[in-house]
DRENMARMI-94940 format. One line per 10 residues: number of its first residue (from 0); for each residue x, z, y of N, C-alpha, C. Coordinates in Angstrom, 1 decimal. Atoms other than C-alpha are relative to their C-alpha. Example, Ala and Ser with C-alpha at 12.3 -4.5 7.8 and 13.67 -1.06 7.14 Angstrom:
! residues 2
0) 0.9 0.0 -1.2 12.3 7.8 -4.5 0.9 0.0 1.2  -0.9 0.0 -1.1 13.7 7.1 -1.1 -0.8 0.8 1.1
This chain:
! residues 118
0) 1.9 0.7 -0.2 70.4 131.0 306.1 -0.7 0.0 -1.1  1.0 -0.4 1.1 67.5 131.7 304.4 -0.8 -1.0 -0.6  0.9 1.1 0.8 66.2 129.5 301.7 -1.1 0.3 0.1  1.4 -0.1 -0.1 62.5 128.8 301.9 -0.1 -0.3 -1.6  0.3 0.3 1.3 61.5 128.9 298.2 -1.3 -0.4 -0.5  1.7 0.6 -0.3 58.3 126.5 297.4 -0.5 0.2 -1.7  0.7 -0.2 1.5 55.8 126.7 294.3 0.7 -0.9 -0.6  -0.5 0.8 1.5 57.3 124.8 290.9 1.3 -0.4 0.6  -1.1 0.5 -0.1 60.6 125.0 292.3 1.1 0.9 -0.9  -0.6 -0.8 0.8 63.0 126.9 290.0 1.0 0.9 0.9
10) -0.5 -1.5 -0.9 64.4 130.4 291.6 1.3 0.0 -0.9  -1.2 -0.2 0.0 68.1 130.7 291.7 0.3 1.3 1.4  -0.8 -0.6 -1.0 69.0 133.7 293.7 1.4 0.5 -0.1  -1.4 -0.4 -0.7 72.4 134.8 295.1 -0.3 0.5 0.9  -0.1 -1.1 -1.2 73.5 137.3 297.6 -0.5 -1.1 1.3  -0.3 0.6 -1.2 73.7 134.5 300.0 -1.5 -0.8 0.4  1.4 0.3 0.3 69.6 133.1 299.2 -0.9 0.9 0.4  0.6 -1.0 0.0 68.2 136.3 298.8 -0.7 0.7 1.3  0.3 -0.9 -1.2 68.4 138.0 302.0 -0.9 1.0 -0.2  0.3 -1.5 0.4 67.8 141.3 300.9 0.3 0.8 0.9
20) -0.5 -1.1 -0.8 68.4 144.8 302.5 0.7 0.5 -1.4  -0.5 -0.7 1.6 70.5 147.0 299.7 -1.1 1.0 -0.1  1.0 -1.3 0.1 67.7 149.5 298.1 0.5 0.5 -1.7  0.2 -0.6 1.6 67.8 151.5 295.0 -0.8 -0.7 -0.5  0.9 0.9 0.8 66.4 149.2 292.5 -0.3 0.8 -1.3  0.6 -1.0 0.9 66.2 152.2 290.0 -0.9 0.4 0.6  0.9 -0.7 -0.5 64.2 154.0 292.4 -1.3 -0.9 0.2  1.1 0.8 0.2 61.8 151.1 292.2 -0.8 -0.5 -1.3  0.4 -0.3 1.3 62.0 150.8 288.7 -1.2 1.5 -0.7  0.7 -1.6 0.1 60.8 154.7 288.5 -1.4 -0.2 1.1
30) 1.2 0.2 -0.3 58.1 153.6 291.1 -1.3 -0.7 -1.1  0.7 1.4 0.9 56.7 150.5 288.9 -0.9 1.0 -1.4  -0.2 -0.6 1.0 57.1 153.1 285.8 -1.0 1.3 0.2  0.9 -1.2 -0.3 55.3 156.1 287.4 -1.7 -0.6 0.1  1.6 0.0 0.0 51.8 154.0 287.8 -0.4 -0.2 -1.6  0.7 -0.6 1.2 51.5 154.9 283.9 -0.7 -1.5 -0.6  0.7 1.4 0.5 48.9 152.2 282.7 -0.2 -1.1 0.2  0.2 1.2 -0.9 48.7 150.2 285.3 1.3 -1.2 -0.7  -1.2 1.0 0.7 52.3 148.8 284.2 -0.2 -0.3 -1.6  -0.1 0.0 1.4 52.0 149.5 280.7 -0.9 -1.3 -0.2
40) 1.1 0.8 0.6 48.8 147.0 280.6 0.5 -1.5 0.4  -0.4 1.2 -0.2 50.9 144.4 282.2 1.4 -0.6 -1.1  -1.0 0.5 0.5 53.6 144.3 279.5 1.6 0.1 0.2  -1.7 0.2 -0.9 56.4 145.5 281.9 1.0 0.3 -1.5  -0.7 -0.9 1.1 59.5 145.7 280.0 1.5 -1.2 0.2  -1.6 0.6 0.1 63.6 144.2 280.2 -0.3 0.4 1.6  -0.3 -0.4 -1.6 64.0 145.7 284.0 1.5 -0.2 0.3  -1.2 0.7 -0.6 67.1 144.1 285.4 0.4 -0.2 1.3  -0.3 0.0 -1.1 69.0 144.3 288.2 0.7 -1.3 0.3  -0.2 1.6 0.1 69.6 140.6 289.3 1.0 0.3 0.8
50) -1.0 0.1 -0.5 71.7 141.1 292.3 0.5 1.7 0.7  -0.1 -1.1 -0.1 73.3 144.5 292.7 -0.7 0.6 1.8  0.5 -0.8 -1.2 71.2 147.1 294.8 -0.7 -0.7 0.8  0.9 0.7 -0.8 69.1 143.9 296.4 -1.0 -0.5 -1.1  0.9 0.8 0.5 66.8 142.3 293.5 -0.2 0.9 -1.5  0.3 -0.4 1.5 64.9 143.7 290.3 -0.7 -1.2 -0.6  0.6 0.7 1.0 63.6 141.6 287.6 -0.7 0.4 -0.7  0.6 -0.3 1.1 61.2 142.1 285.0 -0.7 -0.9 -1.0  1.5 1.2 0.8 59.0 140.2 282.3 -1.2 0.7 -0.1  1.3 -0.7 0.2 55.5 140.8 282.0 -0.8 -0.9 -1.1
60) 0.8 0.8 0.4 52.8 139.6 279.9 -1.5 0.2 0.2  1.4 -0.8 -0.6 49.6 140.2 281.7 -1.1 -1.2 0.0  0.9 0.4 -0.4 46.5 138.5 282.0 -0.3 -1.4 0.4  0.0 1.2 -0.9 47.2 136.1 284.8 0.9 -0.7 0.0  -1.0 0.5 -0.2 50.5 136.0 284.7 1.0 0.7 -1.2  -1.1 -0.2 1.0 53.3 135.7 281.8 1.5 -0.2 0.2  -1.3 0.9 -0.4 56.9 135.5 282.6 1.0 1.0 1.2  -0.7 -1.2 -0.4 59.2 137.2 284.9 -0.4 0.1 1.8  0.3 -0.3 -1.3 58.7 139.1 288.3 1.0 0.4 0.6  -1.1 0.1 -0.6 61.2 139.2 291.0 -0.2 1.0 1.3
70) 0.4 -1.1 -1.8 61.1 141.9 294.2 1.6 0.2 0.6  -1.0 -0.6 -0.8 63.4 142.0 296.5 -0.7 1.1 1.3  0.3 -0.8 -1.9 63.4 144.4 300.2 0.5 -0.6 0.9  -0.9 0.6 -1.4 63.8 142.9 303.6 0.3 1.2 1.1  -0.6 -0.8 -1.4 65.2 144.3 306.8 -1.4 0.8 0.5  0.9 -0.4 -0.9 61.5 145.2 308.4 -0.6 1.3 -1.2  1.1 -0.8 0.9 60.2 147.6 304.9 -0.7 -0.7 -0.8  1.4 0.6 0.8 58.3 145.1 303.2 0.8 -0.9 -1.0  -0.2 1.1 1.5 58.7 143.0 299.4 -0.2 -1.6 0.4  0.5 1.4 0.1 59.0 139.6 298.9 -0.3 -0.1 -1.7
80) 0.0 -0.1 1.2 57.7 139.2 295.3 -0.3 -1.7 -0.5  -0.5 1.6 1.0 58.7 135.9 293.1 -0.9 0.2 -1.4  0.5 0.2 1.0 56.2 135.2 290.1 0.6 -1.5 -0.7  -0.3 1.5 0.6 57.8 132.5 288.0 -0.1 0.3 -1.8  -0.1 -0.3 1.5 57.8 131.5 284.1 1.1 0.3 -0.5  -1.3 -0.4 0.9 60.7 132.2 281.4 0.7 -0.9 0.3  -0.7 1.3 -0.6 62.1 129.0 283.2 0.6 0.1 1.0  -0.4 -0.7 -1.5 62.5 131.2 286.6 -0.9 -1.1 0.9  0.8 0.9 -1.0 60.0 128.4 288.1 -0.9 0.6 0.1  0.8 -0.9 -0.8 58.2 129.7 290.9 -1.8 -0.1 0.0
90) 1.3 0.4 0.0 54.6 130.0 290.5 -0.9 0.4 1.1  0.6 -0.9 -1.5 53.6 132.4 293.4 1.3 0.6 0.7  -0.5 -1.1 -1.6 55.6 134.1 296.7 -1.2 0.4 0.5  0.5 -1.0 -0.9 54.1 136.9 297.9 1.0 0.7 0.7  -0.7 -0.7 -1.2 55.7 138.2 301.4 -0.8 0.6 0.8  0.5 -1.0 -0.9 54.9 140.9 303.5 -0.2 1.5 -0.6  0.7 -0.7 1.1 54.1 143.1 300.4 0.5 1.9 0.7  -0.6 -1.0 -0.4 54.6 147.0 302.0 -0.2 0.8 -1.4  -0.1 -0.4 0.9 55.5 149.4 299.3 -1.5 1.2 -0.5  1.2 -1.2 0.2 52.3 151.8 299.6 -1.1 -1.6 -0.7
100) 1.2 1.4 0.2 50.3 147.8 298.6 0.6 -0.4 -1.2  -0.9 0.7 0.9 53.2 147.2 296.1 -0.9 -0.5 -1.6  1.0 0.1 1.3 51.4 148.3 292.4 -1.3 -1.0 0.0  1.3 0.7 0.0 48.0 147.2 293.3 0.0 -1.6 0.5  -0.4 1.2 0.3 49.5 143.8 294.4 0.4 -0.8 -1.2  -0.1 0.8 1.2 51.1 143.3 291.3 -0.8 0.1 -1.2  1.0 0.0 0.6 48.4 144.5 289.4 -1.1 -1.6 0.1  0.9 1.4 -0.6 45.9 141.8 291.3 0.6 -1.3 -0.5  -0.2 1.0 0.3 48.1 139.0 290.4 0.9 0.1 -1.7  -0.6 0.0 1.3 49.6 139.9 287.0 -1.2 0.5 -1.1
110) 1.2 -0.8 0.8 46.8 141.7 285.1 -1.3 0.0 0.3  0.8 -0.4 0.0 43.8 142.6 286.7 -1.3 -0.7 0.2  1.5 0.8 0.4 40.2 141.7 285.7 -1.3 0.9 0.8  0.7 -0.4 -0.6 37.4 142.9 288.0 -1.4 1.2 -0.3  1.0 -1.3 0.7 35.4 144.9 285.4 0.8 1.3 -0.1  -0.3 -1.5 0.2 38.1 147.3 285.0 -0.4 1.0 1.1  1.0 -1.2 -1.1 37.4 150.4 286.5 1.3 1.3 -0.5  -0.6 -1.0 -0.1 40.1 152.9 287.4 -0.3 1.5 0.9
């Protein structure tokens, strides 16, 4: 049974509630790191595989969000992103994110300021 997480709820991900499909979490870490200065501007660090082959968690210290980011992949090839504070209280949940939108979406909610030019 899929658990629906709400804003300001404490995020506790287990295999039963994550409802994610297996994927190579190390690959996702490489995708994020390959964005270069973008991930660097977030203060991206401490990537951790929370549930084996299912959930990547990392810490950021961006302009808009400081805390943890959790990412999991669903069977329809879309990602769900949770932005939490350091106590794992959900601040934002983003669903339906495809891989080609992942870095831009993360940047939008973690760091991006309109006057930045890429």
